[in-house]
C-alpha positions as CSV (number, residue, x, y, z in Angstrom):
1,P,95.5,96.6,61.5
2,Q,92.0,94.6,60.8
3,L,90.0,93.5,63.8
4,P,89.3,89.9,63.5
5,H,85.3,90.6,63.6
6,G,85.6,93.4,61.0
7,H,84.5,91.1,58.0
8,M,80.8,91.1,60.0
9,A,77.6,93.0,59.3
10,L,77.4,95.5,62.1
11,P,74.4,93.8,63.1
12,S,76.0,90.3,63.6
13,F,79.5,92.7,65.3
14,W,77.3,93.3,68.6
15,K,75.4,90.3,69.1
16,V,79.3,88.5,69.2
17,V,80.4,91.6,71.7
18,E,77.1,91.3,73.6
19,D,77.4,87.5,74.2
20,S,80.9,87.7,75.3
21,L,80.0,90.5,77.4
22,Q,77.0,88.6,79.1
23,Q,79.5,85.3,79.1
24,S,82.3,87.4,81.4
25,G,79.7,88.8,83.6
26,A,78.3,85.3,84.5
27,Q,81.9,83.8,84.8
28,L,82.5,86.9,87.2
29,R,79.2,86.3,89.4
30,A,80.5,82.4,89.5
31,F,83.7,83.6,91.4
32,C,82.4,86.2,93.5
33,Q,79.8,84.1,94.9
34,A,82.4,81.2,94.8
35,F,85.1,83.4,97.2
36,E,82.4,85.0,98.6
37,T,80.7,81.1,100.2
38,V,84.8,80.2,100.9
39,A,86.1,83.9,102.7
40,P,82.9,84.4,104.8
41,S,83.9,88.3,105.3
42,P,86.1,88.4,109.2
43,G,83.6,91.6,109.9
44,T,80.3,89.1,110.7
45,Q,82.0,87.3,113.9
46,P,79.4,87.2,116.3
47,L,80.2,88.7,118.9
48,T,80.8,86.5,122.3
49,P,78.0,87.9,125.0
50,A,81.3,89.6,127.1
51,E,82.6,91.3,124.0
52,E,79.1,92.6,123.5
53,R,79.0,94.1,126.6
54,K,82.6,95.8,126.1
55,V,81.4,96.6,122.8
56,L,78.3,99.0,124.5
57,S,80.1,100.4,126.8
58,L,83.0,101.7,124.6
59,V,79.8,103.0,122.4
60,S,78.1,105.0,125.3
61,K,81.8,106.2,126.5
62,H,82.9,106.8,122.7
63,G,80.2,107.3,120.8
64,P,79.4,104.4,117.7
65,D,82.0,106.0,115.2
66,K,85.1,106.0,117.5
67,L,84.8,102.1,117.3
68,Y,87.4,99.9,114.9
69,Q,87.9,96.3,114.8
70,V,92.0,94.8,115.0
71,T,92.1,93.3,111.5
72,S,94.8,90.7,112.6
73,N,96.4,89.8,116.0
74,T,98.7,92.6,117.4
75,S,101.5,91.5,120.4
76,G,102.7,94.5,122.0
77,S,106.6,94.9,121.8
78,R,107.1,98.1,123.0
79,E,106.0,100.0,126.8
80,L,102.4,101.2,126.7
81,D,101.7,98.7,123.3
82,L,98.5,96.3,123.4
83,T,98.4,92.9,122.3
84,L,94.8,92.1,120.9
85,L,93.4,89.7,118.6
86,R,92.2,89.9,115.2
87,G,88.4,90.3,115.4
88,Q,88.5,92.5,118.6
89,I,86.6,96.0,118.9
90,V,88.3,98.7,120.4
91,A,87.9,102.8,120.7
92,L,90.2,105.0,119.3
93,L,91.2,107.8,121.7
94,Q,93.9,109.1,119.6
95,S,95.1,108.6,115.9
96,A,98.8,109.0,117.2
97,D,101.1,108.3,119.6
98,T,102.7,110.4,122.6
99,K,105.8,111.9,119.9
100,G,102.9,112.4,117.1
101,N,103.1,109.1,115.5
102,T,100.3,108.6,113.4
103,S,101.4,104.4,112.6
104,R,100.6,104.1,115.9
105,W,96.9,104.8,117.7
106,L,96.1,105.0,120.9
107,V,93.0,102.7,121.7
108,D,90.3,101.6,124.7
109,A,90.2,98.3,124.5
110,G,87.2,97.8,127.4
111,G,89.5,98.3,130.1
112,P,93.1,98.1,129.1
113,R,94.3,101.7,127.2
114,G,97.6,101.5,125.0
115,F,99.1,101.8,120.9
116,V,98.2,99.8,118.5
117,P,99.7,100.1,114.0
118,A,96.9,102.0,112.9
119,A,97.2,99.3,110.1
120,K,95.5,96.9,112.0
121,L,91.9,98.9,112.3
122,R,89.9,99.6,110.6
123,P,86.0,101.2,111.5
124,Y,83.7,99.1,113.1
């Protein structure tokens, strides 16, 4: 099969390749900038003073490496499940429930303790 630019001299061919790569790169950068302005990262939500105090107390009790942020609202449907709002900070107590199920984690929500779906948590 013949390449579309196969008849070109090598320097001209490389110039075409370089130009199209630069154009793609510029389009990608523009897309990334547009995406960042439309969708601010959920991690940048400012914490209320009350939330901030709660986070500080969780850090002092459990250490910073145990903190997780809730990625979407959870409604506790089972006994001992917590109902939490997106953006809330919790501390991981155990990465499994009492039956050893690792898809439900035991967390301290700064007072109440209970289970949350692991899929709805990400390191803070």
